[in-house]
SELO-112956 format. One record per residue (C-alpha): z, x, y; residue in three letters. Coordinates in steps of 0.1 Angstrom, whole numbers. Layout:
BEGIN
    zz    xx    yy res
     Z     X     Y ALA
...
This chain:
BEGIN
    zz    xx    yy res
  -105   785  -266 MET
  -143   780  -264 ASN
  -145   772  -227 LEU
  -164   791  -200 PRO
  -143   813  -178 TYR
  -136   797  -144 ALA
  -132   831  -127 LEU
  -156   851  -149 GLY
  -147   872  -178 GLU
  -114   892  -173 PRO
  -117   928  -162 THR
   -87   940  -182 VAL
   -78   940  -219 HIS
   -45   942  -236 GLY
   -24   934  -267 ARG
    -2   902  -267 LEU
    26   894  -290 ARG
    32   928  -305 GLN
    67   914  -312 GLN
    83   880  -308 PRO
   101   890  -276 GLU
    67   894  -260 ASP
    63   857  -261 PHE
    93   838  -247 VAL
    92   800  -242 VAL
   120   778  -229 ASP
   117   741  -230 GLU
   126   723  -197 VAL
   138   687  -204 LEU
   137   676  -168 GLY
   171   658  -172 PHE
   206   665  -185 VAL
   219   648  -217 PRO
   247   625  -206 ASP
   273   640  -230 GLY
   280   607  -249 ARG
   263   584  -273 GLY
   253   582  -310 ASP
   231   613  -311 HIS
   240   649  -312 VAL
   217   670  -291 TRP
   213   707  -299 LEU
   196   734  -278 SER
   184   760  -303 VAL
   171   795  -297 ARG
   149   807  -325 LYS
   129   839  -333 ARG
   100   839  -357 GLY
   107   803  -369 GLU
    86   772  -365 ASN
   100   739  -352 THR
    95   718  -384 ALA
   114   744  -405 TRP
   144   745  -382 VAL
   144   707  -381 ALA
   145   706  -419 LYS
   174   730  -420 GLN
   193   709  -394 LEU
   188   678  -415 SER
   203   695  -445 ARG
   233   708  -426 ILE
   240   674  -411 ALA
   232   655  -443 GLY
   206   632  -427 CYS
   169   625  -433 SER
   143   649  -418 GLU
   128   618  -402 ARG
   161   613  -382 ASP
   158   647  -366 VAL
   141   645  -332 GLY
   123   671  -311 TYR
   100   669  -282 SER
    73   694  -291 GLY
    62   721  -315 LEU
    69   756  -304 LYS
    51   787  -317 ASP
    66   806  -347 ARG
    56   841  -335 HIS
    78   839  -304 ALA
   114   836  -291 VAL
   117   800  -281 THR
   145   776  -270 THR
   141   739  -275 GLN
   161   707  -280 TRP
   167   688  -313 PHE
   186   655  -318 SER
   203   641  -349 LEU
   224   610  -356 PRO
   260   619  -349 ALA
   276   629  -383 PRO
   306   609  -395 ARG
   323   641  -407 LYS
   327   676  -393 ALA
   296   698  -395 VAL
   294   736  -396 ASN
   265   740  -371 TRP
   269   777  -373 ALA
   253   775  -408 ALA
   219   773  -391 LEU
   222   810  -383 GLY
   228   816  -420 GLU
   196   797  -430 ARG
   173   808  -403 THR
   167   833  -375 ALA
   180   807  -350 ALA
   212   800  -331 GLU
   226   769  -314 ILE
   233   776  -277 VAL
   244   741  -265 VAL
   259   711  -284 ILE
   262   678  -265 THR
   256   641  -270 ARG
   231   615  -257 HIS
   225   578  -262 GLY
   190   581  -277 ARG
   170   601  -302 LYS
   148   628  -287 LEU
   112   617  -289 ARG
    79   636  -288 ARG
    66   645  -254 GLY
   100   639  -237 THR
   103   673  -221 HIS
    88   679  -186 ARG
    77   715  -189 ALA
    77   748  -207 ASN
    88   780  -191 ARG
    69   811  -203 PHE
    76   848  -200 LEU
    47   868  -216 LEU
    43   905  -221 THR
     9   922  -225 VAL
     9   958  -236 ARG
   -18   985  -236 GLY
   -34   972  -204 ILE
   -68   988  -197 GLU
   -94   981  -171 GLY
   -97   973  -134 ASP
   -60   966  -124 VAL
   -69   962   -88 ASN
   -92   932   -97 ALA
   -63   920  -119 LEU
   -39   917   -90 GLN
   -65   897   -70 THR
   -71   875  -100 ARG
   -35   867  -105 LEU
   -31   857   -69 ALA
   -61   833   -71 VAL
   -47   817  -103 ILE
   -13   812   -88 ARG
   -29   793   -59 GLN
   -59   776   -75 GLN
   -49   771  -111 GLY
   -70   773  -143 VAL
   -90   748  -164 PRO
   -66   726  -184 ASN
   -84   727  -217 GLY
   -70   720  -252 PHE
   -64   751  -272 ALA
   -74   760  -307 GLU
   -42   748  -324 GLN
   -51   712  -314 ARG
   -81   715  -337 PHE
   -64   729  -368 GLY
   -70   761  -388 HIS
  -107   770  -385 ASP
  -113   736  -369 GLY
  -101   717  -400 GLY
   -87   688  -380 ASN
  -121   684  -362 LEU
  -140   684  -395 ASP
  -116   659  -409 ALA
  -119   634  -381 VAL
  -157   637  -381 ARG
  -158   629  -418 ALA
  -135   599  -413 TRP
  -155   585  -384 PHE
  -187   591  -404 ALA
  -175   566  -430 GLY
  -153   588  -452 GLY
  -119   578  -467 LYS
   -94   571  -439 PRO
   -67   598  -438 PRO
   -30   592  -446 HIS
   -14   571  -419 ARG
     8   600  -409 GLY
   -23   621  -402 GLN
   -43   595  -382 GLN
   -26   601  -349 GLY
   -31   638  -350 MET
   -68   634  -359 LEU
   -74   608  -331 LEU
   -58   633  -307 SER
   -81   660  -320 THR
  -112   638  -313 ALA
  -101   630  -278 ARG
   -94   667  -271 SER
  -129   677  -283 GLU
  -145   652  -259 LEU
  -123   662  -230 PHE
  -132   699  -236 ASN
  -169   690  -237 ALA
  -166   674  -202 VAL
  -145   702  -188 LEU
  -171   728  -202 THR
  -199   711  -183 ARG
  -179   709  -151 ARG
  -170   746  -152 ILE
  -207   755  -160 GLU
  -218   734  -130 ASN
  -191   750  -108 GLY
  -177   717   -96 ASP
  -146   714  -118 TRP
  -124   714   -86 LEU
  -148   692   -66 GLN
  -147   654   -73 PRO
  -178   636   -83 LEU
  -186   602   -68 PRO
  -166   576   -87 GLY
  -142   602  -103 GLU
  -106   592  -110 PRO
   -83   616   -92 LEU
   -47   623  -104 MET
   -16   630   -83 LEU
     2   662   -94 ASP
    28   654  -121 GLY
    16   618  -125 ARG
    -4   600  -152 HIS
   -18   574  -128 SER
   -51   579  -109 PHE
   -71   565   -81 PHE
  -108   564   -72 ILE
  -112   583   -39 ALA
  -132   569   -10 GLU
  -164   589    -4 ALA
  -154   595    33 ASP
  -118   606    26 ASP
  -116   636    50 ALA
   -82   646    37 ALA
   -92   650     1 LEU
  -104   686     1 PRO
   -71   698    16 ALA
   -51   678    -9 ARG
   -71   693   -38 ILE
   -67   728   -24 ALA
   -29   724   -21 SER
   -25   711   -56 GLY
   -14   677   -46 ASP
   -44   660   -63 VAL
   -65   670   -93 HIS
   -99   662  -106 THR
   -98   647  -141 SER
  -115   642  -174 GLY
  -115   614  -200 PRO
   -92   609  -229 LEU
  -117   585  -246 TRP
  -108   551  -258 GLY
  -117   514  -255 LYS
  -144   510  -228 GLY
  -151   547  -228 GLY
  -144   566  -196 THR
  -124   551  -167 GLN
  -147   568  -142 ALA
  -173   549  -122 GLU
  -208   556  -109 GLY
  -221   591  -110 GLU
  -189   605  -127 CYS
  -191   580  -155 ALA
  -228   588  -161 GLU
  -220   625  -161 PHE
  -192   621  -186 GLU
  -213   599  -209 GLN
  -240   626  -209 ALA
  -215   654  -215 ALA
  -203   639  -248 ILE
  -237   626  -261 GLU
  -238   653  -288 ASN
  -205   639  -302 ASP
  -211   602  -298 ALA
  -197   598  -333 LEU
  -162   608  -320 LEU
  -165   585  -290 ALA
  -176   555  -311 GLU
  -148   562  -336 GLY
  -121   563  -309 LEU
  -134   530  -294 VAL
  -134   514  -329 ARG
   -98   525  -335 GLU
   -88   508  -303 GLY
   -72   536  -284 LEU
   -63   529  -248 GLU
   -83   552  -225 PRO
   -65   577  -202 ALA
   -72   606  -180 ARG
   -61   643  -180 ARG
   -63   667  -151 PRO
   -91   692  -153 LEU
   -69   719  -140 ARG
   -33   731  -144 VAL
   -15   752  -118 ILE
    11   775  -132 PRO
    42   769  -112 ARG
    68   795  -102 ASN
    43   821  -113 MET
    53   858  -110 HIS
    42   890  -125 TRP
    51   927  -128 GLN
    25   954  -136 LEU
    38   987  -149 ASP
     6  1008  -147 GLU
    23  1040  -160 ALA
    31  1023  -193 HIS
     2   998  -193 GLY
    25   967  -194 VAL
    19   934  -177 LEU
    46   907  -176 ARG
    37   873  -164 VAL
    60   843  -160 GLY
    52   807  -152 PHE
    60   770  -158 ASP
    35   746  -173 LEU
    38   708  -177 PRO
    42   694  -212 SER
     8   692  -229 GLY
    -7   722  -212 SER
   -12   756  -229 TYR
    -3   791  -220 ALA
   -38   800  -234 THR
   -54   783  -205 ALA
   -36   807  -181 VAL
   -36   840  -201 MET
   -73   838  -211 ARG
   -83   838  -174 GLU
   -60   868  -167 ILE
   -67   892  -195 VAL
   -86   894  -228 SER
   -62   900  -256 THR
   -63   909  -293 ASP
   -42   879  -303 GLU
   -43   842  -297 ALA
   -18   826  -273 VAL
    -2   792  -281 ASP
């Protein structure tokens, strides 16, 4: 994650993901399937398996097309994760336990719902991460954890959004430079990659300037947990307290038609921040994407931790909204030998 550190470089180092159980992720839907309807919904706990592979095995067990298997998001392979899948209700009995014979996964809940599970449906992900071999200034670590719980961290896009060795970014740049358009099934992913790169460029400049939590004149501000935004009045005396409490967030652009949705000084700043990648901005406008905003920070909710100094082990738990990355939190806490997804 090539962003500056909001709190300075971490003072401790450790090893993350020494085993799958060191990286536990539970998907939080935010609602309860209604128990009836034409789709079977399965809550699946998997260890060392990626989402697409489990979906493929479920399609074979149920005798349906892979395209008919729904899931809300991709979960990391090198972890223990729990997430929901949906399938059209089979017309004959299905041995769902066969999933455990094909994969390192088990079904923990079987229910019904009226609709297929779509991408981005879940509200949040709950993480419990274990870092081993902790070395460094643990007193500073405790202070840092408390600041992050209150203030949050920069809400950047992580490496996996850009593909292995940045391959997705290279591909979208080649496309926008006049190369052969990618397969239709890849276009959405590459457009998201381009928007993520421009967002990170703006966020980088804001962190470097030290104002990533201070709104610029004309900046769209986002209510916590909402996708909508408003342009604050310059004389809004309540705004600093609302930002400090986490009720309101500064934001950055997800580029599209018309460019940024910011105004005045903020619009000028964002245009300047992405000038080195005007190719991506122009391509997104040409493809007709609707512009949107993304909070510049994410606050890990329900954050808690336990530090075992005698054994050099740190355990950190928190909830993040869908679309935010554990990387954003962990990189501000501790430098690690492995990447975090």
